[in-house]
N, C-alpha and C positions, 0 to 999 in steps of 0.2 A: 356841848350843850348849846343849842341855837340861841341866838341873841334875838330880843325883841326889836322890831323895827319902829323907828321914830315915825310918828304920823306927820305928814307934811304940813298940818295946821296946828302946831303946838304940841302935840302929843310926844311926851318923852323929852321935852326941852330940859336943858340944864345938866346933861350927864355927858361926861367925857367918854370917849370910846372904851378905853380899858376898864375904867370904874363900872361903865354901864354893862359891860359883858359879865363882870364878876358879880355885880348886884343882881343882874338878871338871872344868872346861874343859881345862885342862892334862893332868890325868891321862887324861881320856877321849881326848884327841888322841894322847897317847903310846901309849896302848893300841891305838887303831885303827891307827896307823902301823906298830906291831909286827906286827899280824895281817896287815895288807895287805902288808908287805915279806915275811913268811913265805910268803903264797899267791902273791904275785908271783914269788918264787923257784920255787914248786912248778909254777906255770903256765909260766914260761920254760923250765924243764927238761922239761915235758911236751911242749911244742911241738917242742923239739930231738928228743926221742924219737920223736914222731909222724912227723916228717919223716926223720930219719936212720936209725932202725932197720928200718923196712920195706925200705929200699933195700938196707941190709946184709944183711937175710935174703934178698932175692932174689939177691944176688951169691953166696951160698953154694951155689945150684943145688939146694937141698932143696925139695921140693914143699910140705911141711908140712901135707898133708890130713889132718885129724882127728887131729893130734898136738899136743901142748903143747910148742912150742919157739919160739925167737925173740921177736919182739915181742909184747907182751900189752897188752891193754886190757880193763878190767873196769869196767862200770857197773852201779849198783844203785839202784832207787827203791822205796819201800815206806812202810809205816806201823807204828806201834807205840805204845809208852808211854815217856815220859821224865819225869825228876823231878830237881830240883835242891834242896838244903837246906843250911842253915847253922845251927850251934848256938852261941848266945851264952851269957853267964853265967847269964841268968835266962829264957832263950827258946829255942824251936827253931821256925824257920820254913821251910817248904817250898813249892816251886812245882811243879805236876805236872799232866799231862793227856795225852790222845791226840796223838801227834806224827807229822809226816812225817819219813822217813828218806832220807839220801842217802849213796852210797858211790861212790868213784872210786879206781881203781889204774892206773897207767901204768908199764910197766917192760919188763924182759927176762927171758926164761927162760934162766938161766946153764947149767942142766943139765936133762935130760929130766925133765919134770914139776915142776921147782923153779924158781920166779921170784922176782926182787927188783924192788921197785916204789916209786915215790912214791905217797903215799896222801892222799886228803882224804875227810873224813866230816863229816856235819852232821845234827843233829836239831832240830826246832822244833815247839813246841806253841803254836798261835795263841789257844787259849781256855783257859789253865791256870788251876787253882785255887790260891789261897794258903791255906796252913793254918798255925797256930801253936798254942802252947799257951794262949793267953790269949783270942784274938779268934775271932769266927765266920769261917767260910770265905768268901772272896771269889773270884769268877771274873772273867774278863775280861783276865788278864794274858797276855803273850807271853814265853815262855821257851825257851831252846834253847843249844846249844853247837856251835861251829864249830871244826874242828880239822884240822891237817895234819901229816904226817911221812912216815915210810918204814916198809916192811913186806916180808913174805915171803908166798908162796903156794905150797902144795904140792898137786899134783893127784893124785888117787887113781884109776889107771887100773886096768883098762879102764872103770870105772864113771863116769868123767868127773865126779867129785865133787871138792870142794877145801876146804881149810883154810887160812885167811888170818889173819894177826895183823899189827897195825901200832902203832907207838909214836911219838907226837909231842907237839905242844903244842896247847892248846885255849884258847878264851876264851868267857866266859858272856855271852849277850845276855838281858837281863831287862827288860822295860818294862810299864808299866800301860797301861790303855786309851787314856789320852790321849798315848801315845807318849813319856812321860817315862821315864828310865832310873831303875830302882830299885835298882841295884847295878853296880858297875864292878870287873872283875877284871884281873889281869895274866896274860899267857900262861903256863900252867903245864902240868905232865905229863897226858897223856890217853892212853888205850890203846883199842884197836878190835879186834874180832874178828869173822869171817864164817865161816860153814859153809854150803856150798851144793852143789847138784846140778844139773848141766846136760845138756842133749841136743844133739847137733850138728843144726844146721839148715841148714848149708852146709859148704863145705870148711874154713872157718876160724872160723866164728861158732858159739857155743853159747848156748842160751837155757834159763833154768831158775828155780829158787826158792832163797832163802838165808835164814838165820837170822842177824841181826846184833845185836851187843852192844857197849856201849862204857862206859868208866868214866873220870871225870876228878876231880881235886882242884885247884881253882883258887883262887889267893890274892886275898882281897878287898882292895881298895885302901884301904879306910877302917876295916877291922877286923882283929883278930888271928886269929880263926877263918876257915878257908877254907870254900868252897862245894864240896860233894861231890855228884855227880850220875851218873846212869846212864840209859841208853835201851836198850830191847829190842824187836826187832820183826821182821817179815818183809819180804823184798825180792824183786822181780822182778829177776832177774840176767842180764846179757848179757855175754859174754866173747869178744874177738876174740883168737886165739893161732894 
């Protein structure tokens, strides 16, 4: 299990080498289990929705052509910019860079044009730059946030545009070029918003583009001050509804 690297400006002080490795291993395992359980729940619920809801929609006898009703599935892939930072007593450190973005929503349209769904979102910058108040900038870091929760989507008709917002929990991924973890966090609140416009390409599928943004405040397991971060970017959006 990789150890967390001590930050040169006070991050991780007070840990002996052996005790630090043991404590980091336990904390990392606990954090990863929490995130895996969260996404396992989202995945299981999504599978149930995928198999059960379309059948229920067919049983209603509604054709659902070019309408937002019944089962909904939205996928988004794109790119943008992401950043995570933490402020200590005598330093501020940040990791940022060009990031890949992912968005997933699976749920049901309760009323015409209004849907509720399980949500998952993620951003990751593979060549992020570390910047702080004292040292030169360094590249080669990998940083990102993976999150999951629940949300709502409202479709603006007849323009087939949509507004979507989700609330959940997120976890920070931060590693150096050697794959060593630089920080570990506990799952804490994260929010996600998407604004998009699509065009019908079949009876139930729409394709388009969207602007996505998210914000998170994640508790550091070895420090009092949290990590705060955000991402902003463009997505290629596809919705089945």
